[in-house]
KEKE-3310 file (N, C-alpha, C; in steps of 0.2 Angstrom, whole numbers, plus 5000, padded with zeros to 4 digits):
npx = (5014:5011:4994:4996:5010:5011:5004:5010:5020:5014:5010:5022:5025:5018:5018:5030:5029:5024:5033:5044:5055:5065:5064:5072:5060:5055:5059:5053:5049:5039:5043:5043:5049:5059:5061:5048:5036:5044:5040:5049:5057:5066:5076:5086:5094:5101:5109:5117:5109:5099:5094:5092:5080:5069:5067:5066:5052:5044:5042:5037:5025:5021:5018:5005:5004:5009:5020:5025:5041:5058:5073:5090:5106:5123:5130:5142:5145:5144:5141:5133:5120:5118:5117:5105:5093:5084:5079:5072:5062:5055:5050:5042:5047:5058:5075:5086:5099:5111:5122:5141:5138:5128:5112:5101:5090:5079:5080:5074:5061:5058:5055:5046:5035:5030:5025:5034:5038:5047:5066:5077:5093:5107:5122:5141:5151:5157:5151:5160:5166:5159:5150:5140:5135:5135:5128:5120:5111:5108:5102:5091:5083:5079:5070:5062:5057:5060:5077:5085:5097:5108:5122:5136:5154:5165:5162:5156:5152:5140:5132:5127:5119:5112:5102:5099:5088:5078:5064:5051:5058:5061:5060:5069:5067:5059:5063:5067:5072:5081:5095:5106:5124:5136:5154:5161:5169:5166:5154:5144:5138:5132:5122:5116:5107:5097:5083:5075:5080:5072:5059:5057:5063:5075:5090:5106:5119:5137:5154:5171:5184:5190:5187:5173:5165:5167:5153:5145:5143:5141:5128:5120:5119:5112:5100:5093:5095:5093:5097:5107:5112:5127:5134:5141:5155:5171:5180:5176:5170:5180:5181:5183:5174:5163:5165:5163:5152:5145:5150:5144:5132:5126:5119:5113:5114:5117:5124:5128:5136:5145:5154:5157:5152:5140:5135:5133:5121:5111:5110:5105:5094:5087:5088:5077:5069:5064:5061:5052:5043:5039:5034:5039:5041:5028:5021:5017:5026:5040:5041:5045:5041:5045:5060:5075:5089:5105:5119:5135:5148:5151:5139:5132:5121:5111:5108:5097:5087:5082:5071:5061:5062:5058:5046:5039:5043:5051:5068:5085:5098:5114:5123:5135:5139:5141:5138:5126:5129:5133:5126:5117:5108:5103:5094:5087:5080:5071:5064:5054:5049:5043:5035:5026:5011:5010:5018:5036:5043:5053:5067:5080:5092:5100:5108:5114:5125:5128:5120:5121:5109:5111:5116:5105:5098:5104:5104:5090:5088:5086:5087:5090:5096:5092)
npy = (5197:5186:5179:5169:5164:5162:5151:5142:5138:5133:5121:5114:5114:5104:5094:5089:5087:5072:5063:5049:5051:5067:5081:5099:5110:5119:5138:5152:5167:5184:5199:5216:5227:5237:5233:5224:5214:5201:5182:5173:5156:5146:5131:5125:5115:5104:5099:5091:5080:5083:5094:5088:5081:5091:5098:5086:5083:5094:5092:5082:5086:5094:5086:5077:5073:5056:5047:5035:5032:5035:5044:5041:5046:5048:5058:5064:5065:5076:5074:5062:5067:5079:5075:5066:5072:5074:5062:5059:5068:5063:5051:5054:5057:5065:5070:5061:5061:5051:5044:5036:5022:5020:5019:5030:5035:5045:5047:5034:5037:5044:5038:5029:5037:5043:5033:5025:5016:5010:5014:5022:5019:5029:5028:5032:5020:5002:4989:4985:4999:5006:5024:5024:5010:4994:4989:5000:4997:4983:4988:4994:4985:4975:4985:4983:4989:4990:4991:5000:4999:5013:5015:5019:5018:5028:5045:5049:5039:5036:5048:5044:5034:5037:5044:5035:5029:5039:5044:5047:5060:5078:5097:5112:5119:5120:5110:5096:5085:5090:5091:5092:5097:5095:5102:5088:5090:5102:5108:5118:5122:5113:5110:5122:5120:5112:5113:5116:5106:5095:5098:5096:5083:5083:5076:5076:5078:5073:5078:5079:5094:5096:5086:5077:5064:5047:5041:5047:5054:5046:5043:5055:5051:5038:5042:5054:5068:5081:5095:5104:5110:5120:5120:5134:5143:5142:5139:5131:5119:5113:5121:5113:5103:5108:5108:5093:5089:5097:5090:5078:5079:5087:5104:5115:5125:5130:5140:5145:5155:5163:5176:5174:5160:5164:5174:5164:5157:5166:5170:5158:5156:5165:5160:5151:5156:5164:5156:5150:5159:5163:5153:5142:5132:5119:5122:5130:5138:5144:5157:5167:5171:5164:5160:5151:5149:5149:5144:5147:5142:5130:5112:5107:5110:5112:5100:5092:5099:5103:5094:5098:5111:5112:5107:5118:5127:5136:5144:5140:5151:5159:5163:5171:5165:5178:5190:5196:5193:5207:5203:5193:5198:5210:5201:5196:5208:5212:5200:5201:5213:5208:5200:5207:5214:5201:5193:5188:5172:5166:5152:5149:5139:5129:5135:5148:5148:5144:5154:5168:5177:5191:5194:5192:5202:5212:5216:5218:5229:5231:5234:5227:5233:5243)
npz = (5007:4993:4990:4981:4983:4997:4994:4987:4995:5004:4998:4997:5008:5013:5006:5006:5019:5019:5018:5024:5027:5031:5019:5017:5012:4996:4998:4997:4990:4987:4976:4974:4965:4955:4937:4935:4947:4956:4959:4969:4972:4980:4977:4988:4999:5011:5009:4993:4989:4995:4990:4975:4979:4983:4968:4962:4969:4969:4953:4954:4960:4951:4941:4943:4956:4957:4950:4938:4936:4938:4933:4938:4946:4946:4958:4957:4943:4932:4918:4918:4920:4912:4900:4902:4904:4895:4891:4906:4905:4894:4900:4908:4921:4935:4939:4950:4964:4967:4980:4974:4979:4986:4991:4999:5012:5013:4999:4994:5003:4996:4982:4987:4991:4980:4970:4963:4949:4942:4939:4932:4928:4926:4918:4918:4913:4917:4927:4944:4941:4936:4938:4948:4958:4955:4969:4973:4963:4969:4979:4976:4969:4980:4987:4981:4969:4949:4943:4929:4919:4912:4901:4896:4891:4891:4893:4882:4875:4882:4884:4867:4869:4877:4872:4860:4866:4867:4861:4844:4843:4844:4836:4832:4820:4803:4796:4801:4812:4827:4834:4849:4853:4864:4872:4880:4892:4897:4909:4909:4895:4890:4901:4901:4890:4893:4898:4888:4877:4886:4886:4872:4867:4863:4859:4868:4865:4869:4866:4862:4862:4850:4839:4832:4839:4834:4840:4839:4828:4821:4826:4822:4811:4808:4813:4807:4809:4805:4810:4819:4834:4841:4856:4861:4857:4848:4856:4863:4855:4842:4825:4816:4820:4818:4805:4802:4805:4793:4782:4784:4779:4785:4787:4792:4804:4819:4831:4848:4856:4865:4875:4886:4897:4906:4894:4883:4890:4892:4879:4873:4878:4875:4860:4861:4862:4854:4843:4848:4849:4837:4830:4825:4832:4836:4850:4865:4874:4885:4886:4891:4905:4915:4924:4927:4937:4940:4948:4938:4939:4946:4943:4951:4959:4949:4945:4944:4938:4925:4920:4928:4925:4908:4914:4918:4909:4907:4903:4909:4915:4921:4934:4944:4962:4971:4964:4952:4937:4920:4909:4913:4923:4913:4905:4915:4918:4908:4905:4919:4912:4902:4907:4915:4919:4927:4940:4938:4937:4945:4949:4960:4960:4971:4988:4999:4998:4985:4977:4980:4995:4995:4984:4976:4981:4979:4967:4965:4971:4985:5001:5015:5025:5030)
capx = (5016:5004:4990:5002:5016:5007:4999:5015:5022:5010:5010:5028:5026:5011:5022:5039:5028:5023:5039:5045:5061:5063:5068:5071:5056:5057:5058:5048:5048:5037:5046:5040:5055:5061:5056:5042:5037:5046:5042:5057:5057:5074:5078:5092:5095:5106:5116:5114:5103:5092:5091:5088:5073:5067:5065:5059:5046:5042:5042:5031:5017:5016:5015:4998:5006:5011:5021:5030:5047:5063:5079:5094:5113:5127:5129:5147:5148:5138:5139:5126:5114:5115:5114:5097:5087:5078:5077:5070:5056:5054:5047:5038:5051:5062:5083:5087:5105:5115:5131:5139:5136:5124:5103:5099:5085:5077:5077:5072:5057:5054:5052:5040:5028:5027:5023:5037:5039:5056:5071:5082:5102:5112:5129:5146:5157:5154:5154:5164:5171:5154:5148:5134:5138:5131:5124:5113:5103:5104:5097:5083:5078:5077:5066:5053:5057:5066:5081:5085:5105:5109:5128:5140:5161:5166:5155:5151:5145:5135:5126:5125:5117:5105:5098:5094:5082:5073:5056:5050:5063:5057:5064:5068:5065:5054:5066:5068:5076:5088:5101:5112:5130:5142:5158:5162:5173:5163:5148:5139:5135:5127:5117:5109:5103:5092:5074:5072:5081:5067:5052:5057:5066:5081:5096:5112:5126:5144:5160:5178:5183:5193:5184:5166:5165:5164:5147:5142:5142:5135:5122:5119:5117:5107:5091:5092:5096:5093:5097:5111:5113:5131:5135:5149:5160:5175:5186:5170:5168:5180:5178:5185:5169:5156:5166:5163:5146:5142:5153:5139:5127:5120:5121:5107:5117:5117:5129:5126:5142:5143:5162:5157:5145:5135:5133:5129:5115:5106:5109:5101:5088:5085:5086:5074:5060:5063:5060:5044:5038:5039:5028:5042:5039:5022:5021:5016:5032:5047:5038:5051:5039:5047:5067:5080:5094:5109:5128:5140:5155:5150:5136:5128:5113:5105:5107:5091:5082:5082:5065:5057:5064:5053:5040:5037:5043:5059:5076:5089:5104:5118:5127:5139:5139:5141:5135:5125:5134:5128:5119:5112:5104:5099:5091:5082:5076:5070:5060:5052:5044:5038:5030:5023:5010:5013:5028:5042:5044:5062:5067:5083:5093:5104:5106:5116:5133:5127:5117:5119:5103:5114:5118:5098:5097:5109:5101:5084:5088:5085:5094:5088:5099:5087)
capy = (5192:5186:5174:5164:5162:5157:5145:5135:5137:5126:5116:5112:5112:5098:5088:5088:5083:5066:5059:5047:5057:5075:5085:5102:5112:5124:5145:5156:5177:5188:5207:5220:5233:5238:5232:5221:5210:5194:5179:5168:5152:5143:5124:5123:5110:5105:5094:5089:5076:5084:5098:5085:5079:5095:5098:5079:5084:5099:5092:5076:5090:5096:5080:5076:5068:5051:5045:5029:5032:5040:5043:5041:5048:5050:5065:5064:5065:5081:5073:5059:5071:5084:5071:5061:5076:5072:5054:5059:5070:5060:5045:5059:5057:5068:5066:5060:5060:5046:5041:5030:5017:5017:5022:5034:5034:5049:5044:5028:5037:5046:5031:5025:5041:5043:5028:5024:5007:5009:5018:5021:5021:5030:5030:5028:5015:4995:4984:4990:5004:5011:5030:5021:5005:4985:4990:5004:4994:4979:4992:4999:4979:4974:4987:4983:4993:4986:4994:4998:5003:5012:5017:5017:5016:5035:5050:5052:5033:5036:5053:5043:5027:5038:5045:5030:5028:5041:5042:5056:5067:5083:5100:5118:5121:5117:5105:5089:5082:5094:5087:5096:5093:5103:5101:5086:5091:5107:5106:5124:5124:5107:5111:5128:5117:5105:5115:5115:5098:5090:5098:5093:5078:5083:5076:5081:5073:5077:5077:5080:5099:5095:5080:5075:5058:5044:5038:5056:5057:5038:5044:5059:5049:5035:5046:5057:5073:5088:5103:5104:5116:5119:5123:5137:5146:5138:5139:5125:5114:5117:5123:5106:5099:5110:5105:5086:5089:5097:5084:5073:5081:5093:5113:5117:5123:5136:5141:5147:5155:5171:5177:5170:5154:5169:5176:5158:5155:5170:5168:5149:5159:5172:5159:5145:5158:5165:5149:5145:5165:5164:5146:5137:5124:5119:5121:5137:5137:5148:5165:5173:5172:5159:5158:5149:5152:5142:5147:5144:5138:5120:5110:5100:5113:5112:5094:5089:5106:5103:5091:5103:5118:5110:5108:5125:5130:5142:5141:5142:5156:5156:5168:5170:5165:5183:5195:5193:5196:5210:5199:5190:5204:5213:5196:5193:5213:5210:5194:5206:5218:5202:5195:5212:5213:5197:5193:5185:5168:5165:5146:5147:5134:5130:5137:5155:5149:5143:5160:5173:5181:5195:5192:5193:5209:5219:5213:5220:5235:5229:5236:5224:5235:5250)
capz = (5004:4990:4992:4976:4987:5003:4992:4984:5003:5011:4995:4998:5016:5015:5000:5012:5027:5021:5017:5029:5029:5030:5015:5018:5007:4994:5001:4992:4993:4984:4978:4970:4963:4948:4931:4939:4952:4954:4963:4969:4975:4980:4979:4992:5006:5018:5003:4986:4986:4996:4984:4972:4981:4982:4961:4960:4974:4962:4948:4954:4962:4941:4936:4947:4964:4958:4944:4939:4931:4940:4933:4945:4941:4953:4961:4957:4937:4929:4912:4917:4922:4908:4895:4905:4906:4887:4893:4909:4902:4889:4903:4915:4927:4937:4939:4955:4961:4973:4980:4970:4983:4992:4993:5002:5017:5011:4992:4996:5006:4990:4978:4990:4991:4974:4969:4957:4947:4939:4941:4926:4932:4918:4925:4914:4917:4918:4936:4948:4939:4934:4943:4951:4961:4957:4976:4972:4958:4973:4986:4974:4969:4987:4990:4975:4963:4945:4941:4924:4920:4902:4903:4888:4894:4892:4893:4877:4873:4886:4877:4863:4872:4883:4867:4856:4869:4865:4855:4843:4843:4840:4830:4834:4814:4803:4791:4802:4818:4832:4841:4853:4855:4868:4874:4885:4897:4901:4909:4908:4892:4892:4907:4899:4886:4896:4897:4878:4878:4888:4883:4865:4866:4859:4859:4870:4863:4870:4859:4864:4859:4842:4833:4833:4841:4831:4838:4840:4820:4819:4828:4817:4802:4810:4817:4802:4811:4801:4813:4828:4837:4846:4860:4862:4852:4843:4859:4867:4851:4836:4818:4815:4824:4812:4797:4801:4805:4787:4780:4785:4777:4790:4785:4795:4809:4826:4836:4853:4857:4871:4875:4894:4899:4907:4888:4880:4893:4890:4870:4873:4882:4869:4856:4861:4867:4850:4841:4850:4849:4829:4828:4821:4837:4839:4859:4868:4880:4885:4884:4895:4912:4920:4921:4932:4938:4945:4947:4934:4941:4948:4940:4956:4961:4945:4941:4943:4937:4919:4918:4931:4920:4905:4915:4921:4901:4909:4902:4914:4916:4925:4938:4952:4970:4974:4962:4943:4929:4919:4904:4917:4926:4909:4903:4920:4918:4901:4906:4919:4908:4897:4913:4922:4925:4933:4941:4935:4941:4944:4951:4961:4963:4978:4994:4998:4994:4978:4974:4987:4994:4995:4975:4972:4984:4976:4958:4965:4972:4991:5007:5021:5032:5028)
cpx = (5009:5002:4993:5007:5016:5007:5004:5021:5018:5010:5019:5028:5024:5017:5029:5036:5026:5028:5043:5052:5063:5067:5066:5065:5059:5054:5054:5047:5043:5042:5044:5042:5055:5057:5048:5041:5041:5045:5045:5055:5066:5073:5083:5090:5100:5114:5113:5111:5098:5090:5087:5083:5068:5062:5062:5055:5040:5037:5035:5024:5014:5014:5007:4999:5009:5016:5025:5037:5052:5067:5085:5101:5117:5129:5137:5150:5142:5136:5133:5119:5112:5113:5106:5093:5082:5075:5071:5062:5051:5047:5043:5042:5057:5069:5082:5094:5104:5122:5132:5136:5134:5117:5100:5093:5080:5076:5073:5065:5052:5050:5047:5032:5028:5025:5027:5038:5044:5059:5078:5088:5106:5118:5135:5150:5153:5155:5155:5165:5164:5151:5143:5135:5133:5127:5118:5108:5103:5100:5092:5078:5075:5073:5059:5055:5063:5067:5085:5091:5104:5116:5132:5150:5165:5157:5149:5148:5140:5128:5124:5118:5110:5099:5095:5087:5077:5069:5053:5054:5062:5064:5062:5068:5059:5056:5070:5071:5081:5091:5105:5119:5134:5147:5159:5165:5169:5155:5142:5135:5131:5120:5111:5105:5096:5084:5073:5071:5075:5062:5051:5060:5069:5084:5103:5116:5133:5149:5166:5178:5186:5191:5176:5168:5162:5156:5145:5140:5139:5128:5115:5116:5111:5101:5092:5093:5098:5095:5101:5111:5121:5131:5142:5152:5166:5180:5181:5171:5173:5179:5179:5178:5164:5161:5165:5157:5141:5144:5148:5132:5121:5123:5115:5110:5118:5122:5128:5134:5143:5151:5161:5150:5138:5131:5129:5124:5110:5106:5105:5095:5083:5081:5081:5068:5057:5058:5052:5039:5037:5032:5034:5043:5033:5020:5020:5020:5036:5045:5041:5046:5041:5054:5069:5086:5097:5116:5131:5146:5154:5145:5130:5124:5108:5107:5101:5085:5080:5073:5060:5056:5057:5046:5035:5038:5046:5065:5080:5096:5105:5121:5132:5139:5138:5139:5132:5126:5128:5123:5117:5105:5099:5092:5085:5076:5070:5063:5056:5047:5039:5033:5024:5016:5010:5019:5032:5043:5051:5062:5075:5087:5100:5104:5113:5122:5133:5125:5117:5112:5106:5113:5111:5094:5097:5104:5094:5083:5087:5088:5089:5092:5095:5082)
cpy = (5189:5179:5168:5161:5158:5149:5138:5134:5134:5122:5111:5108:5103:5093:5084:5081:5074:5060:5057:5050:5061:5077:5093:5106:5116:5132:5147:5165:5181:5196:5209:5227:5233:5237:5229:5216:5204:5189:5172:5164:5147:5137:5126:5121:5109:5101:5094:5085:5078:5090:5093:5082:5085:5097:5091:5081:5088:5096:5085:5080:5092:5092:5075:5070:5060:5050:5037:5025:5036:5041:5046:5042:5049:5056:5069:5067:5069:5078:5069:5061:5076:5078:5065:5066:5074:5066:5055:5061:5066:5052:5051:5059:5064:5066:5066:5058:5054:5045:5037:5023:5012:5022:5026:5033:5038:5047:5038:5031:5038:5043:5031:5028:5043:5039:5026:5015:5007:5017:5018:5026:5025:5032:5026:5024:5007:4991:4990:4997:5008:5019:5028:5012:4999:4989:4995:5002:4988:4983:4993:4989:4977:4977:4987:4985:4990:4995:4993:5003:5005:5016:5016:5018:5022:5040:5051:5047:5035:5043:5049:5036:5031:5040:5042:5028:5032:5040:5048:5060:5072:5088:5105:5122:5118:5109:5096:5089:5088:5088:5091:5096:5101:5099:5097:5087:5098:5108:5112:5124:5119:5107:5116:5123:5113:5108:5114:5108:5092:5093:5095:5087:5077:5082:5077:5076:5078:5075:5080:5089:5100:5090:5077:5067:5053:5041:5042:5056:5051:5040:5048:5056:5045:5039:5049:5064:5076:5093:5100:5112:5116:5121:5128:5138:5139:5135:5130:5119:5118:5118:5115:5102:5101:5107:5097:5087:5090:5091:5079:5076:5086:5100:5116:5119:5129:5134:5145:5150:5163:5170:5173:5163:5158:5173:5171:5156:5158:5172:5162:5153:5162:5169:5153:5151:5161:5160:5148:5153:5165:5158:5141:5131:5127:5118:5128:5136:5143:5155:5168:5175:5169:5158:5154:5148:5148:5146:5143:5141:5130:5119:5109:5103:5112:5103:5091:5094:5107:5102:5097:5110:5118:5110:5113:5130:5138:5138:5144:5147:5154:5164:5164:5170:5173:5190:5192:5196:5202:5207:5197:5195:5207:5207:5197:5200:5214:5206:5197:5211:5213:5200:5200:5213:5211:5197:5187:5179:5166:5159:5148:5140:5133:5134:5144:5153:5147:5151:5162:5177:5188:5197:5195:5201:5214:5220:5219:5228:5234:5230:5231:5227:5239:5249)
cpz = (4998:4991:4984:4979:4991:5000:4991:4991:5006:5006:4996:5002:5017:5009:5003:5020:5028:5018:5021:5033:5026:5025:5016:5012:5004:4998:4994:4995:4986:4983:4972:4969:4958:4942:4932:4942:4949:4959:4962:4974:4976:4982:4982:5000:5008:5013:4996:4982:4990:4995:4978:4973:4979:4973:4960:4962:4970:4957:4948:4957:4954:4939:4938:4954:4963:4950:4944:4937:4936:4938:4936:4942:4948:4955:4961:4949:4935:4921:4910:4916:4916:4903:4896:4905:4900:4891:4898:4907:4897:4894:4909:4918:4927:4937:4945:4959:4969:4974:4976:4971:4987:4990:4998:5004:5012:5004:4991:4997:5002:4985:4979:4987:4984:4969:4961:4957:4948:4939:4935:4930:4926:4923:4918:4916:4917:4924:4940:4946:4937:4941:4945:4952:4957:4965:4974:4966:4965:4978:4982:4975:4976:4989:4987:4969:4957:4944:4933:4920:4911:4904:4896:4895:4894:4892:4887:4874:4875:4885:4875:4867:4875:4876:4862:4862:4871:4860:4851:4846:4840:4838:4832:4825:4812:4797:4795:4811:4820:4836:4843:4854:4857:4869:4878:4892:4901:4902:4910:4903:4889:4896:4903:4894:4886:4896:4891:4877:4880:4885:4876:4862:4861:4862:4861:4868:4865:4864:4863:4859:4851:4839:4836:4835:4837:4832:4838:4830:4816:4822:4824:4812:4802:4812:4812:4805:4805:4803:4818:4830:4842:4851:4864:4856:4852:4851:4864:4860:4844:4830:4815:4816:4817:4805:4797:4802:4799:4782:4779:4782:4778:4790:4787:4804:4814:4831:4841:4855:4858:4871:4882:4894:4901:4901:4884:4883:4892:4884:4870:4874:4878:4864:4855:4862:4858:4843:4842:4848:4842:4826:4826:4825:4838:4843:4861:4875:4880:4883:4887:4902:4917:4919:4929:4933:4945:4944:4944:4934:4943:4945:4946:4959:4958:4944:4938:4940:4929:4915:4921:4928:4913:4908:4915:4916:4904:4907:4907:4912:4922:4929:4942:4956:4971:4969:4952:4939:4926:4914:4908:4920:4922:4905:4908:4921:4912:4901:4910:4916:4903:4901:4916:4915:4931:4935:4939:4940:4940:4951:4952:4964:4966:4982:4991:4996:4988:4974:4980:4988:4994:4988:4974:4977:4982:4970:4959:4969:4981:4997:5014:5028:5035:5034)
residu = (MET:SER:ARG:ARG:VAL:VAL:ALA:SER:ILE:ILE:SER:ALA:VAL:LEU:ALA:ALA:ALA:VAL:LEU:ALA:ALA:PRO:VAL:THR:VAL:ALA:SER:ALA:GLN:ALA:VAL:GLU:THR:GLY:PRO:GLY:PRO:VAL:ASP:ILE:GLU:ARG:PHE:GLY:ALA:GLU:ASP:ARG:TYR:ALA:THR:SER:LEU:GLN:MET:ALA:GLU:ALA:PHE:VAL:ASP:GLY:ALA:GLY:GLY:SER:ILE:GLU:ASN:VAL:VAL:MET:VAL:SER:ALA:LYS:HIS:TRP:TYR:ASP:ALA:VAL:VAL:SER:ALA:PRO:LEU:ALA:ALA:ALA:LEU:GLY:ALA:PRO:VAL:VAL:MET:THR:PRO:PRO:ASP:GLU:LEU:ARG:ALA:ASP:THR:LEU:ALA:PHE:LEU:LYS:GLN:VAL:ASN:ALA:LYS:GLN:VAL:HIS:VAL:VAL:SER:THR:GLY:ILE:GLY:PRO:HIS:SER:ASN:VAL:SER:PRO:GLN:VAL:HIS:ALA:ASP:LEU:ARG:GLU:ALA:GLY:PHE:ALA:SER:LEU:GLY:THR:HIS:GLY:THR:ASP:ARG:TYR:ASP:THR:SER:VAL:ALA:ILE:THR:ARG:ARG:LEU:PHE:GLY:ILE:GLY:GLY:LEU:THR:ARG:PHE:GLY:ARG:THR:ALA:ILE:ILE:ALA:ASN:GLY:GLU:VAL:PHE:ALA:ASP:ALA:LEU:VAL:ALA:GLY:PRO:VAL:ALA:SER:LYS:LEU:ARG:LEU:PRO:VAL:LEU:LEU:THR:PRO:ARG:ASP:GLU:LEU:HIS:PRO:GLU:VAL:ALA:ARG:TYR:LEU:GLN:GLU:ARG:ASP:ILE:ALA:HIS:VAL:VAL:LEU:MET:GLY:GLY:THR:ALA:ALA:LEU:SER:GLU:ASP:VAL:GLU:ALA:VAL:ILE:ARG:GLU:LEU:GLY:ILE:THR:ASN:ILE:ASP:ARG:MET:ALA:GLY:LYS:THR:ARG:PHE:ASP:THR:ALA:THR:MET:THR:ALA:ARG:TYR:VAL:ALA:ALA:LYS:PHE:ALA:THR:GLY:THR:VAL:ASP:VAL:ASP:CYS:PHE:ASP:GLY:THR:ARG:VAL:GLY:LEU:ALA:ARG:GLY:ASP:VAL:PRO:PHE:ASP:ALA:PHE:SER:ALA:ALA:PRO:LEU:LEU:ALA:GLN:LEU:CYS:ALA:SER:LEU:VAL:LEU:THR:ASN:PRO:LYS:ALA:LEU:PRO:ASP:VAL:THR:ALA:GLN:PHE:LEU:ASP:ASP:ALA:ARG:LEU:THR:ALA:SER:PRO:ASP:PRO:LEU:GLY:LEU:SER:VAL:PHE:GLY:GLY:ASP:ALA:ALA:VAL:SER:GLN:SER:ALA:LEU:ASP:ALA:TYR:LEU:GLY:ILE:ASP:ARG:GLU:ALA)
# end
């Protein structure tokens, strides 16, 4: 095992050891097969909450060990998490999960350990019908934290409410501000947009498949958005949605339209890498030497991944739990060649049920029974 991997394990163990409530530390392994070596770090604990805290701890380590702000979302509603990622990054904050009705002891221990001052709770719904109940706010205040809420009446309103809090919106072209728009009923497309949205503070807006939500349309005009990235093909966002955007005067539109969510994820990663490589974006990031990997059929393992991946300059690609799709394997092969002779940094989100070790071994050509 390389010194780099050993050091990362030691760092993770020490970070976890100081918490009042134990959290399973991320695991790491080094592999030297195929197109180039790979350093794998897995974030996968006993449940989604502890896994979320693993990612938050890694984010805080990368931020110097102490933060003032934390973004909190319900662990049961993916749409609150994906639209929160750019705000979290803008605040220098990780995203952590909470049950709808209580503040967990391990989450409270994390907030105290990292010296957090303010917790920004993002939750669709109002009052007792909110995805995060008033009891969580009360628990936070009782523990001495400022509890700040952002919400909308539905997931579409929430996406706009969050983006109104963004400042210094970035762009993926030289022609002005960029917004990302995704289907509000399908998590995968919005999830894979998270790392670049977080890095550049690009709003992630949700809309129904067949119409541009009125609040989203209003936001695009109010904030002088000049460039839109549509996540998914016309089965995810119809031609009518694109037509209405053009009617608003926004003609610079890119669409990430793969045949499957796995294709869309790798297409998005390649698109982002090209934008950064050609100097369109004046930031040195997303050079392909680090990649995130999560299952593509449920969102919860990667709820908290976007701020961390933005910090690492890593895009997120998707897999089936039991086997890597060909398009994902090819993307990782290309990334390994790009990173070589250095190892590709691969962050895997979720435990064995989410991304099985056998799937990783099969991709890497490892026979553990040999």
